[in-house]
N, C-alpha and C positions, 0 to 999 in steps of 0.2 A: 504494498502498498503506499502510496506515496503522499509524504506528509509534508507541507507547506505552510509558511507565516503569510500573513497580507503583508500586502509594501509597504502598509504604513499601520502600525499599533504600538499600545502599553504607554508607558510614562508620556506626558505631554510636558511642555515648557512649564507650567503654573506646580505642575505635582514635582518635577524635579528641584523645581526652585524652593518651594516649601520642605521637601525632603532635606534639603542642603540646610536651609536654615534650621530646620529642627536638630540637625546632628551640630550643629553649629552652636546652641544653646543648650547644652548639658544639664540636668537637674531642675528643667523647668517642666511645665505642664500646659499640655495644648487646652484650648477651652472647646470642647466637642472635638469628635473624632478628626485628625488634620487632615486624613483622605479617607475614601470612602473603600479601606481594603484591611483587614482585621490583623492579618498577617504582618502587615507592613508595619503597621502601628504596632503590636508585639515586638518587631525588632527594634524599634527606636525605644521602646522602654527596658528592654534587655540591655541592648548595648549602648545607649547615651542616657537611660534612665531621665526619659522624657515619659512622664506621664500621662494622664488622662485625667480631666475634671468636666461635669457634665454640668454643674452649677458654678456659674462665673462668682456669685455670690461668697462662694467659697474662698477664693483668692484674698491672702493678707497682705496689707502694705510691705514693700519689698520682693513679694513672690515675683516668680518671671513665669507670664501668661503669652502662650505662644497661639497668635488667631489664625483660627483655619483655611485652609485653601478657599474653601465656599463663602468666607466672609462670616459675619455677624450681626446682630441689629444693632443700628447706629445707637441709639441711647445707653446699650449695652457696653461698648465700646467707649464711649464718655464715661459712662461709670468707673469702669475700670481703671482709666486713665488717671480719674479724678481721686478713685482712692489710693493712689500712690503704688498702684500695681506697676512692674516694669512689663510695659505690653511689647512683645515682639509681633509686629502683623506678616503675617504668610498667607495673606488674602492673594488671592493670584490677580494679577493686572486686568486678566480676559472679565472678571467678575468684579473689580473696581471701577471698569468703564461704565455697565450699566446703573450702576449705584450712584454715580456721577450725574448721567445723563437722566434718570429720573428725578432725582433733587433740581437740576436746573432744568427741565421740561416743566415739573410742577408748580414751581414759584414762578414760572411764566405764563401761567394760565392756562396750560396743557391738562386734558384728562389721561393719565398714565393708563395704559394696558400693559401688562405683563403675559409672555406666552410662556408657561412653566407649570411647574406644580407647585401648588402652594404650600404643601408640608414640608417641601426641601431646604435643607439649610440656607441654601443660594437664595432660593426667592423670599425667603422671610427676611432677609439681609437686604438684599436690594429693594423690595418692598417698603421698608424702614424708611428710606430715604426719599422715597416721594414725598414731599412737606404738608401735601394736602390729600394724601391719600392713592391709593391705585389699584386696579382691578386685575385679578390674576384667571387667565383662563387657559384652557387646555385644548380648545377645539370652537370650529366656527360656531357650532351650537349654543356653545356657553355664550355666545356674543347678541344672540337673539333676543333674548329676553333683557338686554340690558341697555340704558340709555346715558347719550354721552355727549357731550359737547361737540360745538362743529370742529374745536381744533383738537387733535389728540397725537399722542406720542406714546408709538410703539417698539417694545425690547422683549426680546427671548432670553430664556435660559440660555446659558451658554452651551448646553450637551443636548439643544433639543433637534431634531430632524429639519432640514432645511424646507425641505417640501410642505412640511405641516405649518412652518413659518409662513412661508409665501399665499400658503389659502388663506391664514387669518389677515394679511395685508390686503391681499385680494378681493375679501369680502368688503372690510373697511374702506377702501379709498374711493370707490363711488359712493358712498353714502353721506360723506363728509365732507366739508371746504377744505380742511386742512390735516391731511394725516403724514405724520414724519416716522420714517419706518428705520429703526437705527441697526444693522447687523453686528449684533452683541454674538452671536455664534461662533466661536472660537475658531481657529485656522485648524488646530487637532481633532479638532469635532468634525471639521468638515474632510479633512483627510484620511480619517480612520473610516468614514463613513463610505465614502467611497471606495476605499478599499476594500472594505469586508463587502459590498456588494458586488464588486469584481469576481471575488475570488468563490465568490459563493454561488456566483453563477455555473462556475467550472465542477466545484467540490459536490461529494454524494452524501458526505459528513462534514459536519463544521462544530468546531467547539470556540467559544467566547470565553474567556478567562479573564474574572472580574470579580468584586464583591455584590451580591445580591441585594444590596440598595443602592449599587451603584447606578446613577442615573444614565450617564452617558457608554456603560457597559451592556444596559439593558435597552439602549436604541441597537447596539450595532447587534444584539441579540434579534430585535425585531426585524431589524433591515436583513440579517442573514436566512432569517425564516423565510421571509419574503420570498428568495431563491432556491434555498433548499432546506425543505421541511424537516431532514433529521439536522436541527441545530441543538447546542445543549449548551448552556450556560451553568458554567461553574468556577467555584472558588479556586480549587487547587487538584492537584493530581488524586488526590484519594476519594474524589465524585466520579473517577471516570469506571466507565463499564465496558466489558468483552464486548456484550453485545452492541452496541454500538456499532462496532467495525467489523460486525460479522460480513461479508460479501461485499464490503467497500474499497474503493480501490484509491479514491481521492480525498484526504482529511485538510481540509482546511483550519487555519485556526488564526484567533485574533484575540486582541485584550485590550480591555477598558483602560482610561488614561491614569486610572490608579494602581494599574498592575505591576510592580515592579518585575524587572528580567529572571532574576532567580526564578519565580513562580512559574514565570512562562518557559524556563528552560526545565522546569522539574515535570512537567505536565509533557512537553515534547518527548523527554527521556521515556516516562512513563506508557506513553504511546506507543513508542519505538520497541520496548520491550514487550508487548502486546502483540 
């Protein structure tokens, strides 16, 4: 059986940057999971003494708090800084951008619409920067029951599918006098999604590696499934089953932006042994 990795996969710029920041700040704690990969978080804890705190109020003056790649809610960041906590910001610059856009557009009188998952930490943070509030939608259907001003600003979660974002924009543009559409989907997302679409058209089994709570990994699995029905989303090699590869000739592999190379290599090695 042929095993081939997608042309683009794995760690993106923002995650690489965040991991480097964490490794350079030993004996610190991240507020929330730094990235959506429990195995890499465990490695940082073991090798660099970088822990995990879920409640920002538990930080004490003088503690070192690392802000997760997804960013945090605006007032929580302000409270951390005001309380004397040493804040190290590992927010991905691709996430900082929609935060800035939401604040600027909201203060300029635009209704802000965010395309994404309202429960995702990235969107919780981005939404908090819209001074006068923002609406979060996941589809065109969500828009049909909502009323907006004539001026709209539209941003997207950094890991969403481009086609779905365009559908939202196409619905809004003819219905409002002014719609400002900001391309806030990051380059790595574009590249990884295009690469997984390409390889999944040729493969008869696809393995997508990444955290089960990773938005961008779930998007990769969804795109792969459209072209290859035998697509499996796993976190590591322990989830692989021999039956997936029976009578298969081409195994394609991709990985989410929070998946480290060492996990990907472990999966490849395990498949080869099968």
